[in-house]
C-alpha positions in Angstrom: -2.3 -4.4 -22.8 -3.4 -3.2 -19.4 -1.4 -2.9 -16.3 -2.5 -2.6 -12.6 0.5 -0.2 -12.0 -0.3 3.5 -12.4 2.9 5.4 -13.2 3.6 8.9 -11.9 5.4 9.8 -15.2 5.9 8.2 -18.5 9.0 8.3 -20.8 8.8 7.5 -24.5 12.1 6.1 -25.9 10.5 4.4 -29.0 12.8 5.0 -32.0 15.9 5.9 -29.8 19.0 3.7 -29.6 21.7 3.0 -27.0 22.7 5.0 -25.0 19.7 7.4 -25.3 17.0 5.1 -23.6 19.3 4.6 -20.5 20.4 8.1 -20.3 16.8 9.6 -20.6 15.5 7.1 -17.9 18.3 8.2 -15.5 17.4 11.8 -16.1 13.6 11.3 -15.9 13.7 9.1 -12.6 15.7 11.8 -10.9 12.8 14.2 -11.4 10.6 11.8 -9.4 10.1 11.6 -5.6 11.3 8.4 -3.8 8.6 5.8 -4.2 7.1 7.2 -7.4 6.9 5.1 -10.5 8.2 5.8 -14.0 6.9 3.9 -17.1 9.5 3.7 -19.8 8.6 2.5 -23.5 11.5 1.5 -25.8 12.0 -0.6 -28.9 15.9 -0.8 -28.8 16.5 -4.5 -28.2 19.6 -3.6 -26.1 17.3 -1.6 -23.7 16.0 -4.8 -22.2 19.2 -5.8 -20.6 20.5 -2.2 -20.3 17.6 -0.8 -18.2 17.3 -4.1 -16.1 21.0 -4.0 -15.2 20.9 -0.2 -14.6 18.0 -0.5 -12.2 19.8 -3.3 -10.3 23.1 -1.4 -10.2 21.4 2.0 -9.1 19.0 0.4 -6.5 15.8 1.3 -8.2 13.1 -1.3 -8.3 11.9 -2.9 -11.5 8.2 -3.6 -10.7 7.3 -4.9 -14.0 8.5 -5.6 -17.4 6.4 -6.3 -20.5 7.4 -7.3 -24.0 4.9 -7.1 -26.8 6.5 -7.5 -30.2 9.3 -5.0 -30.4 7.8 -2.8 -27.7 9.5 -3.1 -24.3 7.7 -1.6 -21.3 9.4 -1.0 -17.9 7.9 0.1 -14.7 10.6 1.4 -12.4 10.1 2.6 -8.7 12.5 5.3 -7.5 14.2 3.9 -4.4 16.6 6.7 -3.5 
């Protein structure tokens, strides 16, 4: 599974369940500069909607979302 997006940071939330993936994503994206990209991997089914909704609510850009089996991969750009 390749991607043309090169993340500035990666976060592994595999094996963690709500609310950890969203809490860790928020914490990690705040460490980045505006415009940088965070790659998040999770396998909690709730993370798909949680992270998409969180990105929209907080103004960060969801560049790409991939789902392969139970693995969810998000590419988020920090916007503010």
